[in-house]
N, C-alpha and C positions, 0 to 999 in steps of 0.2 A: 905798501900796505897787502897785504894779504891777511884772506877770512876763510879759515876751513868751516866749511857749514856742510850741515849734515840730514839729510831726508832717511824718509823707511828705508832701508836698505840699498843708499846708496851717499857716497861721502864725494863733496865738491872744492873744489877752491876758486875763490874770487880777487885778483888783481889786480891793484890800480896803483895810479902814481900821479904826482902836481909835480914830482921833481925832473920829469923831461922838460928839454927847452927846446924842442925838436918835436914837428910829428911825428905821432908812431901810430899804430892800426889798434883799430877796435875788434874783437870780434868772438867768437865762443869755440869753446872743443869742446867734442863729448866723447869720450875714451872710455870704451867698453873692450869686452876680449875679441880681440880679431877683429873691432871695428874704430876707424880713426874719425871723426866729421867734424868739417872746419867752415868756420862760418867769418867771413873777412868779404865781405862784398859774394865773392860767388863759394858755391857749395861743392867742399873736396869731401868725397867720402870715400876712403882706403881701407880696404879689404884686404886679408891676405893675398896677393899677386896679381892684385887690379886698384886702380886708384882711376875715379872719372872723381871730373869737373865740371861741375853746371854753371853755367852763366845766363843772366836775367838780361844784361843788357840795360840793367836800370840799375839808379845809383838806390840803394835800398836805406843810406841814412836820412841822405836827402825826403826821399817818401815817404818815410815813417816823422821827419818832425814836418815836412808840408800839411801831411794829414791831420797831425795834431796843432799847426796853426791857422788851419782852414776849418778844424771842429770848433774852437776858442773863438776864433770871429765868428762864424755863422750860426754858432750854438746849437751843431748838430752833428753829434759823435756818430755818425752810421759808417763811417770811414776808420772808423778806433775799432781794432779789431781786439782789445783786451778791454773785460767788463771793469765797470767801476769799482766792483770789489776784489779782482784779481789787483788794481791799481793798489789800493791799500795792503791788501799780503806784501806786495813788491815793497810798498813803504815800511809793513811794519820788520820786515828782512832786512832791509838796506840800515833802518834806524839801528836793532839790533848789531847787526854788522861792524856800524860805527862803535854801537857802546861794548861789544867786543873788544874793539881794535885798540880803542882807548883805557878799558881796564887790564888789558893783556889778560884777560880769561876768556874760556865761554860764558855764554848766554843764549837761553833759550826763549824764543817765541814762544807767547802766550797764544794760546788757540783763543779762539773766538767766538 
């Protein structure tokens, strides 16, 4: 499934699939004029004539999941880097993307 999302002054594409029977990467690509940023565990910044890769040595997906599990177990969300309001907004966009894909037509996110 691919969904085109629009924000003020930007356009993005979110793609996912449940069709693969093999593991594949999870990541984020940000593409702008003369700049590409890729996050697949490492951070890669690509500019004209220069590419730089930043490696943290930490499995970021594991660390994110562990922080979430720890917050649920302890009831302490201090290590969660997103606010509850941001989580609600993310859920709203996710649900609208699912609705749009099912309907095959654009759906707008209602503002709160």
